[in-house]
C-alpha positions as semicolon CSV with decimal commas, in nm:
position;residue;x (nm);y (nm);z (nm)
1;M;0,000;0,000;0,000
2;T;0,125;0,346;-0,082
3;S;-0,005;0,669;0,067
4;S;0,057;1,019;-0,060
5;D;-0,169;1,221;0,171
6;S;0,034;1,508;0,317
7;S;-0,243;1,589;0,566
8;R;-0,204;1,251;0,733
9;T;-0,212;1,254;1,115
10;D;-0,058;1,015;1,364
11;S;-0,385;0,841;1,436
12;E;-0,486;0,794;1,071
13;S;-0,410;0,459;0,912
14;C;-0,279;0,312;1,239
15;P;-0,353;-0,055;1,300
16;D;-0,571;-0,111;1,607
17;W;-0,269;-0,253;1,795
18;C;-0,055;0,059;1,744
19;A;0,035;0,226;2,074
20;A;0,283;0,481;1,930
21;T;0,192;0,828;2,045
22;D;0,445;1,026;1,846
23;H;0,509;0,896;1,495
24;L;0,672;1,225;1,397
25;S;0,938;1,193;1,669
26;M;1,012;0,837;1,557
27;K;1,039;0,959;1,198
28;F;1,317;1,200;1,291
29;Q;1,502;0,923;1,475
30;T;1,548;0,733;1,150
31;S;1,781;0,844;0,876
32;K;1,538;0,769;0,594
33;G;1,226;0,955;0,704
34;D;1,062;0,626;0,797
35;Y;0,831;0,582;1,088
36;F;0,687;0,285;1,266
37;H;0,366;0,157;1,409
38;L;0,454;-0,007;1,742
39;S;0,241;-0,206;1,980
40;Q;0,278;-0,191;2,354
41;T;0,576;-0,395;2,469
42;I;0,501;-0,722;2,643
43;E;0,769;-0,832;2,887
44;F;0,800;-1,207;2,933
45;P;1,033;-1,327;3,213
46;S;1,331;-1,548;3,136
47;T;1,511;-1,770;3,385
48;D;1,817;-1,543;3,369
49;V;1,911;-1,253;3,595
50;D;2,139;-0,956;3,543
51;H;2,449;-0,872;3,749
52;N;2,222;-0,725;4,022
53;W;2,007;-1,039;4,034
54;H;1,714;-0,864;3,865
55;P;1,513;-1,084;3,630
56;I;1,580;-1,044;3,260
57;F;1,273;-1,017;3,038
58;F;1,216;-1,087;2,671
59;Q;1,057;-0,782;2,512
60;L;0,792;-0,864;2,254
61;N;0,584;-0,638;2,035
62;L;0,443;-0,581;1,690
63;A;0,602;-0,332;1,452
64;Q;0,531;-0,210;1,104
65;R;0,766;0,016;0,911
66;M;0,631;0,291;0,695
67;Q;0,906;0,381;0,448
68;G;0,896;0,743;0,337
69;D;1,057;0,924;0,046
70;G;1,057;1,268;0,214
71;K;0,764;1,383;0,000
72;F;0,483;1,233;0,210
73;N;0,477;0,918;-0,001
74;Y;0,493;0,605;0,214
75;V;0,520;0,237;0,141
76;T;0,370;0,017;0,411
77;H;0,582;-0,288;0,490
78;P;0,427;-0,603;0,640
79;A;0,384;-0,605;1,018
80;E;0,636;-0,813;1,211
81;V;0,652;-0,984;1,548
82;V;0,956;-0,838;1,724
83;I;1,144;-1,029;1,993
84;G;1,431;-0,846;2,158
85;G;1,469;-0,615;1,860
86;N;1,466;-0,894;1,600
87;G;1,172;-0,909;1,360
88;L;0,990;-1,219;1,242
89;T;0,721;-1,255;0,978
90;P;0,392;-1,396;1,108
91;D;0,488;-1,734;0,956
92;G;0,832;-1,710;1,116
93;A;0,676;-1,636;1,455
94;R;0,444;-1,936;1,418
95;G;0,744;-2,153;1,322
96;M;0,935;-2,030;1,626
97;A;0,632;-2,099;1,847
98;A;0,620;-2,457;1,716
99;L;0,992;-2,500;1,783
100;L;0,955;-2,357;2,133
101;I;0,673;-2,602;2,209
102;D;0,888;-2,892;2,085
103;L;1,190;-2,778;2,287
104;A;0,974;-2,725;2,598
105;D;0,839;-3,080;2,565
106;K;1,194;-3,217;2,535
107;A;1,317;-3,010;2,832
108;E;1,022;-3,125;3,042
109;A;1,079;-3,490;2,946
110;T;1,451;-3,461;3,026
111;S;1,380;-3,300;3,364
112;A;1,125;-3,571;3,453
113;A;1,373;-3,847;3,361
114;E;1,658;-3,711;3,578
115;P;1,725;-3,896;3,904
116;K;1,624;-3,707;4,216
């Protein structure tokens, strides 16, 4: 999808999951005039802790880049599932979920088989 409406506002054309409040500020943070739709970040705890023994969390969210040409023309890129700053396509996220389920089953089976 391409948009060329120079009167566009932050709330227009945002997906319902977008929690970004300042698309313009994000636009200036990129070198290409791009901006992003971002969901709220979900923090999921890991089993690791930092050097102060605080739990480390995975940060998960949805993101969608809107690539601009500096003339109010934007190309909408597909939304991605972002884990710790790394993007996955929806199919990639589903594939990772399937792998995580398989690994969890193996870890659980290994833990149950260990002598106590």
